N, CA, C and O atoms as a GROMACS GRO file, in nm:
protein
  396
    1MET      N    1  -1.546   5.291   0.794
    1MET     CA    2  -1.408   5.330   0.820
    1MET      C    3  -1.318   5.280   0.708
    1MET      O    4  -1.336   5.168   0.658
    2SER      N    5  -1.225   5.359   0.670
    2SER     CA    6  -1.133   5.326   0.562
    2SER      C    7  -1.028   5.227   0.608
    2SER      O    8  -0.982   5.231   0.723
    3ASN      N    9  -0.990   5.138   0.519
    3ASN     CA   10  -0.882   5.042   0.545
    3ASN      C   11  -0.748   5.096   0.498
    3ASN      O   12  -0.646   5.029   0.514
    4ASP      N   13  -0.749   5.216   0.440
    4ASP     CA   14  -0.626   5.272   0.384
    4ASP      C   15  -0.520   5.297   0.490
    4ASP      O   16  -0.550   5.336   0.603
    5VAL      N   17  -0.396   5.274   0.450
    5VAL     CA   18  -0.281   5.308   0.532
    5VAL      C   19  -0.191   5.398   0.449
    5VAL      O   20  -0.189   5.389   0.326
    6SER      N   21  -0.116   5.484   0.515
    6SER     CA   22  -0.023   5.569   0.443
    6SER      C   23   0.117   5.512   0.456
    6SER      O   24   0.155   5.460   0.561
    7VAL      N   25   0.192   5.523   0.347
    7VAL     CA   26   0.327   5.469   0.344
    7VAL      C   27   0.422   5.582   0.307
    7VAL      O   28   0.411   5.642   0.200
    8ARG      N   29   0.515   5.610   0.396
    8ARG     CA   30   0.617   5.712   0.369
    8ARG      C   31   0.727   5.649   0.286
    8ARG      O   32   0.784   5.546   0.324
    9ILE      N   33   0.757   5.711   0.174
    9ILE     CA   34   0.851   5.656   0.076
    9ILE      C   35   0.982   5.734   0.083
    9ILE      O   36   0.982   5.856   0.073
   10PRO      N   37   1.096   5.663   0.100
   10PRO     CA   38   1.224   5.734   0.102
   10PRO      C   39   1.260   5.787  -0.037
   10PRO      O   40   1.212   5.736  -0.138
   11THR      N   41   1.342   5.888  -0.040
   11THR     CA   42   1.382   5.953  -0.166
   11THR      C   43   1.429   5.852  -0.270
   11THR      O   44   1.393   5.863  -0.387
   12ILE      N   45   1.507   5.755  -0.229
   12ILE     CA   46   1.564   5.659  -0.324
   12ILE      C   47   1.458   5.574  -0.395
   12ILE      O   48   1.485   5.521  -0.503
   13LEU      N   49   1.339   5.560  -0.337
   13LEU     CA   50   1.233   5.480  -0.398
   13LEU      C   51   1.124   5.562  -0.466
   13LEU      O   52   1.028   5.506  -0.519
   14ARG      N   53   1.137   5.692  -0.463
   14ARG     CA   54   1.030   5.778  -0.517
   14ARG      C   55   1.018   5.772  -0.668
   14ARG      O   56   0.917   5.817  -0.723
   15THR      N   57   1.117   5.718  -0.738
   15THR     CA   58   1.102   5.701  -0.883
   15THR      C   59   0.989   5.603  -0.912
   15THR      O   60   0.928   5.608  -1.020
   16TYR      N   61   0.959   5.514  -0.818
   16TYR     CA   62   0.850   5.418  -0.836
   16TYR      C   63   0.714   5.479  -0.806
   16TYR      O   64   0.612   5.426  -0.850
   17THR      N   65   0.711   5.588  -0.732
   17THR     CA   66   0.584   5.649  -0.692
   17THR      C   67   0.560   5.783  -0.761
   17THR      O   68   0.481   5.864  -0.714
   18GLY      N   69   0.628   5.806  -0.871
   18GLY     CA   70   0.610   5.932  -0.942
   18GLY      C   71   0.656   6.052  -0.863
   18GLY      O   72   0.604   6.162  -0.882
   19GLY      N   73   0.752   6.031  -0.775
   19GLY     CA   74   0.806   6.141  -0.695
   19GLY      C   75   0.732   6.165  -0.564
   19GLY      O   76   0.773   6.251  -0.486
   20GLU      N   77   0.625   6.091  -0.539
   20GLU     CA   78   0.547   6.110  -0.416
   20GLU      C   79   0.625   6.062  -0.294
   20GLU      O   80   0.684   5.954  -0.296
   21SER      N   81   0.624   6.143  -0.188
   21SER     CA   82   0.693   6.106  -0.065
   21SER      C   83   0.604   6.022   0.026
   21SER      O   84   0.652   5.959   0.120
   22GLU      N   85   0.474   6.022  -0.001
   22GLU     CA   86   0.381   5.942   0.077
   22GLU      C   87   0.268   5.896  -0.014
   22GLU      O   88   0.213   5.975  -0.091
   23VAL      N   89   0.235   5.769  -0.006
   23VAL     CA   90   0.126   5.714  -0.085
   23VAL      C   91   0.029   5.643   0.010
   23VAL      O   92   0.064   5.606   0.121
   24THR      N   93  -0.092   5.626  -0.037
   24THR     CA   94  -0.195   5.558   0.041
   24THR      C   95  -0.236   5.432  -0.033
   24THR      O   96  -0.257   5.434  -0.154
   25VAL      N   97  -0.247   5.322   0.041
   25VAL     CA   98  -0.291   5.196  -0.019
   25VAL      C   99  -0.392   5.129   0.074
   25VAL      O  100  -0.401   5.160   0.192
   26ASP      N  101  -0.469   5.038   0.016
   26ASP     CA  102  -0.563   4.958   0.093
   26ASP      C  103  -0.516   4.813   0.088
   26ASP      O  104  -0.541   4.744  -0.011
   27PRO      N  105  -0.448   4.765   0.193
   27PRO     CA  106  -0.393   4.630   0.191
   27PRO      C  107  -0.500   4.522   0.196
   27PRO      O  108  -0.472   4.407   0.163
   28THR      N  109  -0.622   4.556   0.236
   28THR     CA  110  -0.726   4.454   0.247
   28THR      C  111  -0.774   4.406   0.111
   28THR      O  112  -0.851   4.311   0.103
   29THR      N  113  -0.729   4.471   0.003
   29THR     CA  114  -0.766   4.426  -0.131
   29THR      C  115  -0.675   4.314  -0.180
   29THR      O  116  -0.694   4.262  -0.290
   30THR      N  117  -0.576   4.278  -0.100
   30THR     CA  118  -0.480   4.175  -0.140
   30THR      C  119  -0.504   4.046  -0.063
   30THR      O  120  -0.572   4.045   0.040
   31GLU      N  121  -0.447   3.940  -0.112
   31GLU     CA  122  -0.461   3.809  -0.048
   31GLU      C  123  -0.406   3.810   0.094
   31GLU      O  124  -0.459   3.742   0.182
   32ALA      N  125  -0.299   3.886   0.117
   32ALA     CA  126  -0.236   3.890   0.249
   32ALA      C  127  -0.315   3.972   0.350
   32ALA      O  128  -0.289   3.965   0.470
   33GLY      N  129  -0.413   4.050   0.303
   33GLY     CA  130  -0.497   4.127   0.394
   33GLY      C  131  -0.424   4.240   0.464
   33GLY      O  132  -0.323   4.291   0.415
   34ALA      N  133  -0.477   4.279   0.579
   34ALA     CA  134  -0.428   4.397   0.651
   34ALA      C  135  -0.301   4.365   0.731
   34ALA      O  136  -0.299   4.369   0.854
   35THR      N  137  -0.196   4.332   0.656
   35THR     CA  138  -0.066   4.305   0.714
   35THR      C  139   0.038   4.382   0.633
   35THR      O  140   0.007   4.436   0.527
   36LEU      N  141   0.160   4.385   0.683
   36LEU     CA  142   0.266   4.451   0.607
   36LEU      C  143   0.282   4.384   0.471
   36LEU      O  144   0.306   4.452   0.371
   37SER      N  145   0.269   4.254   0.465
   37SER     CA  146   0.278   4.184   0.338
   37SER      C  147   0.169   4.233   0.242
   37SER      O  148   0.195   4.253   0.123
   38GLY      N  149   0.048   4.253   0.293
   38GLY     CA  150  -0.061   4.307   0.212
   38GLY      C  151  -0.033   4.447   0.164
   38GLY      O  152  -0.067   4.482   0.051
   39VAL      N  153   0.029   4.528   0.249
   39VAL     CA  154   0.066   4.664   0.209
   39VAL      C  155   0.166   4.659   0.094
   39VAL      O  156   0.153   4.732  -0.003
   40LEU      N  157   0.266   4.572   0.106
   40LEU     CA  158   0.367   4.561   0.000
   40LEU      C  159   0.305   4.510  -0.129
   40LEU      O  160   0.345   4.553  -0.237
   41ASP      N  161   0.208   4.418  -0.119
   41ASP     CA  162   0.138   4.371  -0.239
   41ASP      C  163   0.061   4.486  -0.304
   41ASP      O  164   0.066   4.502  -0.426
   42ALA      N  165  -0.009   4.565  -0.223
   42ALA     CA  166  -0.085   4.678  -0.275
   42ALA      C  167   0.007   4.784  -0.334
   42ALA      O  168  -0.024   4.844  -0.436
   43LEU      N  169   0.121   4.808  -0.269
   43LEU     CA  170   0.220   4.902  -0.323
   43LEU      C  171   0.267   4.855  -0.460
   43LEU      O  172   0.276   4.934  -0.554
   44GLU      N  173   0.298   4.727  -0.470
   44GLU     CA  174   0.347   4.672  -0.596
   44GLU      C  175   0.242   4.684  -0.706
   44GLU      O  176   0.274   4.713  -0.821
   45ALA      N  177   0.116   4.661  -0.670
   45ALA     CA  178   0.008   4.671  -0.769
   45ALA      C  179  -0.004   4.813  -0.824
   45ALA      O  180  -0.032   4.833  -0.942
   46ASN      N  181   0.017   4.912  -0.737
   46ASN     CA  182   0.005   5.052  -0.776
   46ASN      C  183   0.136   5.113  -0.826
   46ASN      O  184   0.134   5.210  -0.902
   47HIS      N  185   0.248   5.057  -0.783
   47HIS     CA  186   0.380   5.113  -0.814
   47HIS      C  187   0.476   4.998  -0.847
   47HIS      O  188   0.563   4.965  -0.766
   48PRO      N  189   0.461   4.937  -0.965
   48PRO     CA  190   0.541   4.819  -1.001
   48PRO      C  191   0.691   4.841  -0.984
   48PRO      O  192   0.745   4.945  -1.022
   49GLY      N  193   0.757   4.740  -0.927
   49GLY     CA  194   0.901   4.743  -0.908
   49GLY      C  195   0.945   4.777  -0.768
   49GLY      O  196   1.059   4.750  -0.730
   50ILE      N  197   0.856   4.835  -0.689
   50ILE     CA  198   0.896   4.880  -0.556
   50ILE      C  199   0.921   4.762  -0.461
   50ILE      O  200   1.011   4.769  -0.377
   51ARG      N  201   0.843   4.656  -0.474
   51ARG     CA  202   0.859   4.542  -0.383
   51ARG      C  203   0.999   4.482  -0.393
   51ARG      O  204   1.057   4.444  -0.292
   52ALA      N  205   1.054   4.472  -0.514
   52ALA     CA  206   1.187   4.414  -0.532
   52ALA      C  207   1.296   4.496  -0.464
   52ALA      O  208   1.403   4.444  -0.435
   53ARG      N  209   1.269   4.622  -0.439
   53ARG     CA  210   1.366   4.706  -0.368
   53ARG      C  211   1.356   4.691  -0.217
   53ARG      O  212   1.447   4.730  -0.144
   54VAL      N  213   1.244   4.635  -0.170
   54VAL     CA  214   1.220   4.620  -0.026
   54VAL      C  215   1.240   4.475   0.019
   54VAL      O  216   1.289   4.450   0.130
   55LEU      N  217   1.204   4.380  -0.067
   55LEU     CA  218   1.217   4.237  -0.035
   55LEU      C  219   1.327   4.174  -0.119
   55LEU      O  220   1.352   4.216  -0.232
   56ASP      N  221   1.394   4.073  -0.062
   56ASP     CA  222   1.497   4.002  -0.137
   56ASP      C  223   1.434   3.892  -0.223
   56ASP      O  224   1.312   3.880  -0.227
   57ASP      N  225   1.516   3.813  -0.291
   57ASP     CA  226   1.468   3.709  -0.381
   57ASP      C  227   1.390   3.599  -0.309
   57ASP      O  228   1.313   3.526  -0.372
   58ASN      N  229   1.410   3.587  -0.178
   58ASN     CA  230   1.338   3.487  -0.100
   58ASN      C  231   1.210   3.542  -0.038
   58ASN      O  232   1.140   3.470   0.033
   59GLY      N  233   1.179   3.669  -0.066
   59GLY     CA  234   1.058   3.730  -0.012
   59GLY      C  235   1.071   3.783   0.129
   59GLY      O  236   0.972   3.815   0.194
   60ALA      N  237   1.195   3.792   0.179
   60ALA     CA  238   1.220   3.846   0.313
   60ALA      C  239   1.262   3.993   0.302
   60ALA      O  240   1.308   4.038   0.197
   61LEU      N  241   1.244   4.066   0.410
   61LEU     CA  242   1.288   4.206   0.410
   61LEU      C  243   1.437   4.213   0.382
   61LEU      O  244   1.516   4.137   0.439
   62ARG      N  245   1.474   4.304   0.296
   62ARG     CA  246   1.617   4.324   0.269
   62ARG      C  247   1.687   4.368   0.397
   62ARG      O  248   1.630   4.438   0.480
   63ARG      N  249   1.809   4.326   0.408
   63ARG     CA  250   1.887   4.352   0.530
   63ARG      C  251   1.902   4.501   0.560
   63ARG      O  252   1.902   4.540   0.676
   64PHE      N  253   1.913   4.582   0.456
   64PHE     CA  254   1.939   4.724   0.478
   64PHE      C  255   1.816   4.812   0.459
   64PHE      O  256   1.828   4.931   0.428
   65VAL      N  257   1.699   4.753   0.477
   65VAL     CA  258   1.574   4.830   0.473
   65VAL      C  259   1.502   4.809   0.605
   65VAL      O  260   1.478   4.696   0.647
   66ASN      N  261   1.468   4.918   0.670
   66ASN     CA  262   1.393   4.912   0.795
   66ASN      C  263   1.252   4.960   0.768
   66ASN      O  264   1.231   5.059   0.696
   67ILE      N  265   1.154   4.891   0.823
   67ILE     CA  266   1.015   4.930   0.807
   67ILE      C  267   0.951   4.941   0.944
   67ILE      O  268   0.965   4.853   1.029
   68TYR      N  269   0.880   5.051   0.963
   68TYR     CA  270   0.809   5.077   1.087
   68TYR      C  271   0.661   5.086   1.059
   68TYR      O  272   0.618   5.153   0.964
   69VAL      N  273   0.581   5.019   1.141
   69VAL     CA  274   0.436   5.038   1.141
   69VAL      C  275   0.409   5.119   1.266
   69VAL      O  276   0.423   5.070   1.378
   70GLY      N  277   0.371   5.245   1.245
   70GLY     CA  278   0.363   5.338   1.358
   70GLY      C  279   0.505   5.359   1.409
   70GLY      O  280   0.593   5.400   1.333
   71GLU      N  281   0.526   5.333   1.534
   71GLU     CA  282   0.659   5.349   1.595
   71GLU      C  283   0.732   5.215   1.610
   71GLU      O  284   0.844   5.211   1.660
   72GLU      N  285   0.669   5.106   1.566
   72GLU     CA  286   0.722   4.971   1.587
   72GLU      C  287   0.804   4.922   1.469
   72GLU      O  288   0.755   4.917   1.356
   73ASP      N  289   0.930   4.886   1.495
   73ASP     CA  290   1.017   4.825   1.394
   73ASP      C  291   0.966   4.683   1.371
   73ASP      O  292   0.963   4.602   1.464
   74VAL      N  293   0.925   4.652   1.247
   74VAL     CA  294   0.863   4.521   1.220
   74VAL      C  295   0.958   4.405   1.244
   74VAL      O  296   0.914   4.292   1.262
   75ARG      N  297   1.088   4.430   1.243
   75ARG     CA  298   1.184   4.322   1.270
   75ARG      C  299   1.170   4.270   1.413
   75ARG      O  300   1.207   4.156   1.442
   76PHE      N  301   1.116   4.354   1.500
   76PHE     CA  302   1.100   4.315   1.641
   76PHE      C  303   0.955   4.283   1.674
   76PHE      O  304   0.920   4.267   1.791
   77SER      N  305   0.870   4.273   1.572
   77SER     CA  306   0.732   4.231   1.595
   77SER      C  307   0.703   4.111   1.507
   77SER      O  308   0.768   4.007   1.523
   78GLU      N  309   0.611   4.120   1.417
   78GLU     CA  310   0.571   4.005   1.337
   78GLU      C  311   0.626   4.006   1.195
   78GLU      O  312   0.579   3.929   1.111
   79GLY      N  313   0.725   4.091   1.166
   79GLY     CA  314   0.782   4.097   1.032
   79GLY      C  315   0.676   4.129   0.929
   79GLY      O  316   0.599   4.223   0.947
   80LEU      N  317   0.672   4.053   0.820
   80LEU     CA  318   0.575   4.077   0.714
   80LEU      C  319   0.432   4.050   0.758
   80LEU      O  320   0.338   4.094   0.692
   81GLY      N  321   0.414   3.979   0.868
   81GLY     CA  322   0.282   3.951   0.922
   81GLY      C  323   0.232   4.058   1.018
   81GLY      O  324   0.124   4.044   1.075
   82THR      N  325   0.309   4.165   1.037
   82THR     CA  326   0.269   4.272   1.127
   82THR      C  327   0.137   4.332   1.080
   82THR      O  328   0.121   4.365   0.963
   83ALA      N  329   0.044   4.347   1.173
   83ALA     CA  330  -0.088   4.404   1.141
   83ALA      C  331  -0.074   4.550   1.098
   83ALA      O  332   0.008   4.624   1.152
   84THR      N  333  -0.155   4.588   1.001
   84THR     CA  334  -0.157   4.726   0.951
   84THR      C  335  -0.301   4.776   0.954
   84THR      O  336  -0.368   4.779   0.851
   85PRO      N  337  -0.347   4.816   1.072
   85PRO     CA  338  -0.486   4.862   1.082
   85PRO      C  339  -0.508   4.990   1.000
   85PRO      O  340  -0.417   5.071   0.982
   86GLY      N  341  -0.630   5.006   0.952
   86GLY     CA  342  -0.665   5.125   0.876
   86GLY      C  343  -0.624   5.252   0.949
   86GLY      O  344  -0.643   5.264   1.070
   87GLY      N  345  -0.567   5.345   0.876
   87GLY     CA  346  -0.526   5.472   0.933
   87GLY      C  347  -0.382   5.474   0.985
   87GLY      O  348  -0.332   5.580   1.020
   88CYS      N  349  -0.316   5.360   0.990
   88CYS     CA  350  -0.179   5.360   1.042
   88CYS      C  351  -0.083   5.417   0.938
   88CYS      O  352  -0.114   5.426   0.819
   89GLN      N  353   0.034   5.455   0.987
   89GLN     CA  354   0.138   5.505   0.898
   89GLN      C  355   0.255   5.408   0.900
   89GLN      O  356   0.299   5.363   1.005
   90ILE      N  357   0.304   5.378   0.780
   90ILE     CA  358   0.417   5.288   0.762
   90ILE      C  359   0.532   5.370   0.706
   90ILE      O  360   0.512   5.450   0.614
   91SER      N  361   0.650   5.351   0.760
   91SER     CA  362   0.768   5.422   0.711
   91SER      C  363   0.870   5.320   0.660
   91SER      O  364   0.906   5.226   0.729
   92VAL      N  365   0.914   5.341   0.538
   92VAL     CA  366   1.020   5.260   0.478
   92VAL      C  367   1.147   5.344   0.487
   92VAL      O  368   1.154   5.453   0.430
   93ILE      N  369   1.247   5.291   0.559
   93ILE     CA  370   1.368   5.368   0.584
   93ILE      C  371   1.490   5.285   0.545
   93ILE      O  372   1.519   5.184   0.609
   94PRO      N  373   1.563   5.329   0.441
   94PRO     CA  374   1.686   5.257   0.406
   94PRO      C  375   1.792   5.284   0.514
   94PRO      O  376   1.806   5.396   0.561
   95ALA      N  377   1.864   5.180   0.550
   95ALA     CA  378   1.972   5.195   0.647
   95ALA      C  379   2.082   5.279   0.582
   95ALA      O  380   2.108   5.269   0.462
   96VAL      N  381   2.145   5.361   0.663
   96VAL     CA  382   2.252   5.447   0.614
   96VAL      C  383   2.384   5.394   0.666
   96VAL      O  384   2.401   5.373   0.786
   97ALA      N  385   2.477   5.372   0.576
   97ALA     CA  386   2.609   5.323   0.614
   97ALA      C  387   2.711   5.434   0.587
   97ALA      O  388   2.688   5.524   0.507
   98GLY      N  389   2.819   5.424   0.653
   98GLY     CA  390   2.924   5.522   0.631
   98GLY      C  391   3.004   5.543   0.758
   98GLY      O  392   2.985   5.473   0.858
   99GLY      N  393   3.091   5.636   0.752
   99GLY     CA  394   3.171   5.655   0.872
   99GLY      C  395   3.250   5.779   0.866
   99GLY      O  396   3.324   5.810   0.960
   0.00000   0.00000   0.00000
């Protein structure tokens, strides 16, 4: 069974993925393993610069970026330690402000 997970990339971050709206990574190849942190490490390895747009200088999720593993908002589960089983879909969604 594949350990790959798919990551949906918002338009604003597609310059890092060559315009791709969805990329596949294997987080188990990273030190963090099959967690959201591992996914972000694998994304960074394949698409340099993307992690800095998702994480702040302290390594925490940026305030205006929402990430879902499946239907679960990681802010309400284990954050960067959220499990990312093979075959799951991760969505990176920038918060929209305005009025």
